[in-house]
N, C-alpha and C positions, 0 to 999 in steps of 0.2 A: 538571614537564612543561609545555611551552607549551600555551596554551589551544587554539590552532589544531590542534596535533598530537593532543591529547586528543579534540577534536571529529572530526578525521579518523579516528582509530582507532575511535571509537564508530560513525561512519558506515560504515566499512569492515566492522565486525563485523555491523552491521545488514544491509549488502548480502550478506555471506556467509551470514547466517541466512536471508535471503529466497531466495538461490540454493539453499540446502539444502531449504527447504520446497518450492520449485518442483520440485526433483529428486524429493523424496518423492511429491509429487502426481503427477508424471509417471510414476513407478514404479507407483503405484497404478493409474493409468489403463492402463498396459501390462499389469499383472496382470489387471485387469478384462477387457481385450480378449482376453487369452490364455484366460481362463475361458470367455468367450463363444465363442471359436473352438473350444475343446475340446468344449463342449456341442453346438455345431453339428455338429462332426465325428462325435461319438458318435451324435447323432440321425440324421445321414446314414447312418451305418453300420447303425443299426436299421431305417431305411426302405429302404435299398438294400442289404440283406443279400446276401452273396455267393451268386450263383446256383449251383444244383446242377450239378456237372460233367456235361458231355455224356455221358460214358461211364458215369455213375451214374444217369441218367434211367431211369425205368421199371424200377427194381430192377437196373439194369445189364444187362438182357437185350438181346440183339441184335435191333434193330427188324426187322419183317417187310417183305416186298415185297408184291406183289398176291395172294399165296396166304396164307390165314390159318394162323397157327401158335399153339400153346398158349402163353398167358401164364401162367407158373408162379406160383401163389399157395400159400403154406403154409396147410393146412386141418387141422382137427381130425379125428382118425381116425373114419371112419364117415360124414363129411359131405362135401359137394361144393361147389366154388366156383361158385355159380349166381347168376343174375340180374345186374342192372347193377352196375357199380363206379362210384366217384367219385374223381377225382384233383384236388387243389387247384391253383390257378393257378400256383404256383411249382414244382409237381411234387414237393413234399416230403412229401406225405401221400397214401396210397392206401387208400381204404375199399372194402370188398367184403363180400358176404354168404356165409353158409354155410347149407346146407339138408341135410336127410336124405332127403327124398323129395318127391313131389307128390301131393296137397296136403301141405305140410310140417307136421310136428309139432315140429321143432326149427328155429329161425330165430335166426341170430346175425349181428351186424355186427362185423367186425374191422378193424384198421388197421395199416399199416406206415408208419414214419416215418424220414426221413433226418435223423439227429442225429449230431453229432460226426463228420462226414465219412463216415458209413456208414449203411446201412439197418438199422433195429432193429424188433423185433416178431416176430410179430403181437401187438398189444394188443387186449384185448377192449373194445369200445365199448358195445354193447347186446346184451342177450339178449332174445329174442322178436321182434326187429325185423330186417327185411332190406331189400334194394334201396335202398341209399343214393344220394342225389343232393344236391349242394351248390348253394346259391344262387350268383348270379353273383359275389359278393364273398366267397364261402366262409364267411360268418358264420352261415348257417343250413343244417342238414342235414335233408332230408326222407327218412323211412323209412316202412315200412309193415308191417302185421301181416296175414298171409294166414291166414284162419280158414276151413278147408274150401273154399278157392277164392274166398272173399269177401275183397277187399282193402280195407284202411282205412289212410289216410295219417296219419302223425304228424310233428311237427316238433320239432327240438331247436336251441337256440342255443349258439353257442360261448362258453364262459366260461373263467376263468383256469385252473380245474382240468381242463378238457376240454370236456364237452358237458352241457347241462342235461337233465333227465329229459324224454323225449318226451311231447308233449301232442297230443291229437287235433286235426287241422287243421280239419275241417269238421263242422258239426252235422248235415249231411244223413245220411239212412239209406241213400243210394245208395252204390255202390262208389266208391272213389277210389284208382285204381291208377296208379302211375308218375307221381305229381304232380311237376311241374317248373316253374320259372320261367325267363324269358328276360332277356337284356339290355335288352329293350324293355319290361320290367315287365308282361309278360303271363304268364298261368298256364295250363297245359294239364294234362290227365289223361285217363285212359280209364275209362269207367264203363258200366254197364248202364242205358240210358235206357228209360223206360217204353214208348216208342213203337217201340223197335227190336226186330227179330226176332233179333239176334245177342247173344251174351253180353256183349260190350264194344264200344264205339265210342270213337274218340278225340274229346275235347271240348276246347273252350276255356272257361275259367272266366270268366263275365261277372259283375262286381261292380257293383251299382248301389245306392249308399247302403247300406242294411242287407240288401239282397236279393242272394243269390248264385245264379247260374243256370249249369248245365252245358249248353253249346250244342254239339251234335254238329257236326263238320266237314262232314258230309253227303257227297253224291256229288261226286267220284269216290272219296274216301277211305273212306267208310262203305259197306259191302256187307252181304249176308246172312251173310258169313263173319265171324269174330271179328277185330277189330283190337285187339290187346292192348298189348304192350310197345312203346315208341316213344322217340324222341329228337328234340327240336326244337333246332336250332342257336340260339346266343345272339342272332343277328341275324334269326332266323326265316326265313332264305333257303331252307331245306330241312327236311324231315321224313323221318326213317327210322323205319319201323315194321314190326311182324310181323303177317302175315295168316295165320290159322290155320284149317285145315279138319280133317277127321276123322283124317287120317293124317300131317300134317306142318304146320310153321310156317316160312314163308320170309319173308325181309326184302325190303321194297320201299322206294322213295324217291320223294318228291313235292317239287316246288319251289313256292315262293310266287310268285303272280302279282301284277302291279301292282294289280289290283282287289281284292286281299286273299284271293281264292280260291286253291285249290291245283291243280296240274296233275294230269293222269291218271298214277297211280303207275307207275313202271317197276320190274320185278322184278330184283333182283340175280341174276346168273347164277352158274354154278359158277366157281370153287370156293367162293365165299362161301356160297351156298345148296347144301347137299349133296342129292343125289337120294335118293329113298326115304323111309323112316320116320325123318326127322330134324327137329329143332326148332332154329331159329336165332332168338334173342330176347335181351333184356337189353342193349339198345344203349346205348353211351356213346362220344362222340367227344372226343378230347383237345382242350385249349384252342386249340392251334395248328391244329386241323382236319386233322391228318395221319393220325391212327390211329383206326380203329373197334374198340372192344372189345365183345365179345358172348359169349353162352353158346351152346354147341352140344352136343346129345346125342341119343341114340336110344332104343332099347327098354329098355336097361339103365341104371340110375341111375349106375353106375360109369363110363359113357361120357361123362358131362357134365363139361366143362371150360370155363374162360374162354379165348377166343381173341382175337388181335388181328391186324389187317391194315392195310396202307397204303391209305388210302381217298380222299385228296384228288384224285388223278388219276382215279380211278374216278368220283367224284361229278362232276367237271368233264366227263368224257366223256359221262355220261348226260344231263347238262344240255343238251348240244348235239346229241343224236341225236333221231330222229323220235319224237314223241309220238303214241300211238295215239288216234284219235278215239273218242268214247264217247257213249252215249245219256244225256242229262242230264234230259230230261223226256219221259215216256211220252206218245205221241200218244193222245188220248182217242178213244173211239168216236164216230163221226159219224152223225147220223140226218137223213135227207132224205125228201121225199115224191115219189112217182112222178109223172111228167108235168111236174115243175117243174125249172127250172135249178138245179143245186146247185154250190157252190164252196167249197173249203177250202184255205187256205194254211198250210204248216207254220211255226210260230214259229221265229225265229232261235235260240231257246234249246233246240230239240229235240236237236240234236247239237252237241257241242263238240269242236273240234280245237285243242289248245293251241299248235300251230304257226301258228294263224291261221284263223279260220273261213272266210275267203275262199278257202281252199285246197281246200274240200270240193266235190265234184260229186255229183249226186243222180240216182237212178233209182228206178222203182217197178214192181212186178209183183204178181200174186196171191201169197198166202203160200206156195203150192205151187211157185212159180217160173213159172207160166204167165203169158202176156200179160194185161194188164188187159182187162175186157170192152169191147166196141166203144163203148158209150155213154160210157165214162169216159176222160178224157184227163188226163195229167200233164205239166206244164211244168217241166222240170228247172232252168230258170233262175230262175223266180219261185217254185219249190217249191209250185206250186198244182195241186190236183185240180179238174176241172170236167166238167160233162156233164148230160144230161137222162135219167134212168132211165125206163124204160117199164113196169116191173113191180116187185112187192114182192120183194125179195131181200136176203140178207145176204152181204156180200162181205168177205173178210179180205185186206187189202192189206199188202204188205211194202215199206217204204222203205229204200233202202240209201244210205249216205253213204260216199264214198271220198275218201281224202286224196291228196296229191301223190305219196306213196310207195306208192300202190295198196293201202293197208290199209283195210278196210271195216268198217262197223258197221251193223246193221240193226234195224229196229223194225217190229212187226206191229200193225195196228189194224183195227177193224171199221167198215165202212160199211153201215148199215142203212137200207133203203128200205121205206117203209110206203105203204099205199094211202090216198088222200085221200077223205074224205066217206063218209057212211053209204050213200048211194045207189050210189056207185061200188063200195063194198065188197060190196053185195048183188048187183051185176051180175057180179062177178068171183068165180067159184067155182074153187078150186085144182084143177088137173088131177091132182095127186098129193099125198100127205101129205108134210110136210117139217117138220123141227125145225131152226131157225136157231141160229147162234152167239149166245150171250147178249152183251149190251152194257150197260155197259162190261165189259171182260174184260182183265186182272184187275179186281176190283171190291172195294169196301168201303163200307158193308155191303150195299148193295142193287144189284141188276142186273135187267135186263129180258130176258125170254125170249119170243120170237115163234115161232109155228108155224102151219102151214097144214093144214086138215082138209077133204078132198074129199067126205067122207061123214058124215052126222049119226050121232052115237052117244056113248057114254060114254068119256071119256078121262081118264087119270091122268098127272099130271106130278110126278115125285118127284126128290128130291135124295139121292144116295148117296155114301158115302165110297169110297176106292179099293179097299176089301175087299168091296164090294157091299152093305154094310149101309145100310138106309134111314135117312137122317139127318133129312129133313124132307119132308113132303107139301106140295107147292106148290099143286096143284089136283087135284080129283077130282069131275067133274061132266059133265052132258050138254052137247055142243057141236053146234050146227048147222054145216053145211059153210061154210067161210070162213077168214078170217085172224084170228088172235087174239094177244094178248100178256098175259103174266102177270109179276108182279113178285115176285122172291125177296128176302126180308129175312133176311140171314145173321147178324144180331146174336146173339151168344152162341157162335157157332161159331169154331173156331181156324183160323188160316191154313193153307193147303194146297190141294191139288188135289181137286176133286170131280167127280162124274158126274151129269148130269141126264138123265132118261129119260122119253120120251113113249110110253105104251102105250095100247091100245084098238083094237077092230076088227081083231084079228090084226096089230097094229102094234107094233113095239118099236124105237125109234130112240134112240140114245144119243150125247151129246156131252159134252165136258169143259169145265170152268170152273176158274178160280183165284181163291181168296179171299186177298187180300193186305192185311194190316193194317199 
């Protein structure tokens, strides 16, 4: 074989081998790229799993309109589907509670799941726990134990096998009812605060380093009634809650204001709130904001069901209708001296109108509706009382604030005029006996009682409950004719209405007072 041919053949074989190696390398790269694509596709399928079909959402039940209908949930015989429910963001898991009565002795949390293209369950999640609520990302579930009406919140974390064993959320001995977190990373609950006259108030949980504080939302949310069950939207734009009295529990809604406070609540009308002895509570709003789920029942436990209603248009309508003005700060009693010019201006924070405080107009009369005394003038523009009293007198004044929709709210306060100087007091002898309204009223824990005595003698001033039982002797001594004042210290007495009575020299005068803690 010629040398040049042998060299060419060797060179040609070398080129063929290099081409082969390049093809193998190229094939390997293609295989690697294919594997990467497959992994990305599989990951994408895991992340963007097929959404639940529209006709299978909410257990495939026909969605309601503006009239609530029963949301059918399978329950254990003898138990009722009560309190709040929880639905995951993808709509594929529905958690709900089962109770036997109130206060409950049987409490369960159940779950329905959309698996293999159909709903399955119910599955048992927890015994002894109720009222499930999920965190914003569905990774934590908050439940509670109700022990003789005392609610304590627990939390559970989502794990591979389901949910971890619930652990008590807060170390406080106070109640923690309907705990929930929002998309703004704030936490809310309802509890019995030491300073509150009601069983429960809705609170915001304030966490400062290692300190945790329940801060009541205050007026106008908190009242002497009980504010128990509630729902705060993820963006905290609105709050739906139940307000309970002795015969019913109705749902109300309040909207978040720019200053962080809440508007005067508006009561849902019928048919959401049923008339008579009915309880509407256990609120939950679907993630899309379309549906309100709640529990309703009456005198018989068998009447309790979970209902749902289309709520987005109702919420929007209530957001844009008139807000009723309300009293935010009680006007304190005012004390002045006779013969001297007196003046008092109402603070801007006395009345609040969530449509805008500039929409309010003001008027003033005596508490019985009669005109103000001649010496006292009220300027409705500056909201200022002024005048020069000429005698010792106690006057109860009513201030009325009216909004642009002609809705009014009123507040009554006392103006107390005293005599100045010892010599002036000696010169002025009352023409008749009189017992004036105490001030301040309501009070906590001290208040002043003034009275006028035209005749020297022994007089007794006593405090009585509404049944006529003597609660405390305020004064019992000899008085010369003149004007006097005594101070009542009601420390140790419970909130409520009391009667104070001045007796002596065939005199028996009675007035009422209110102790408000």
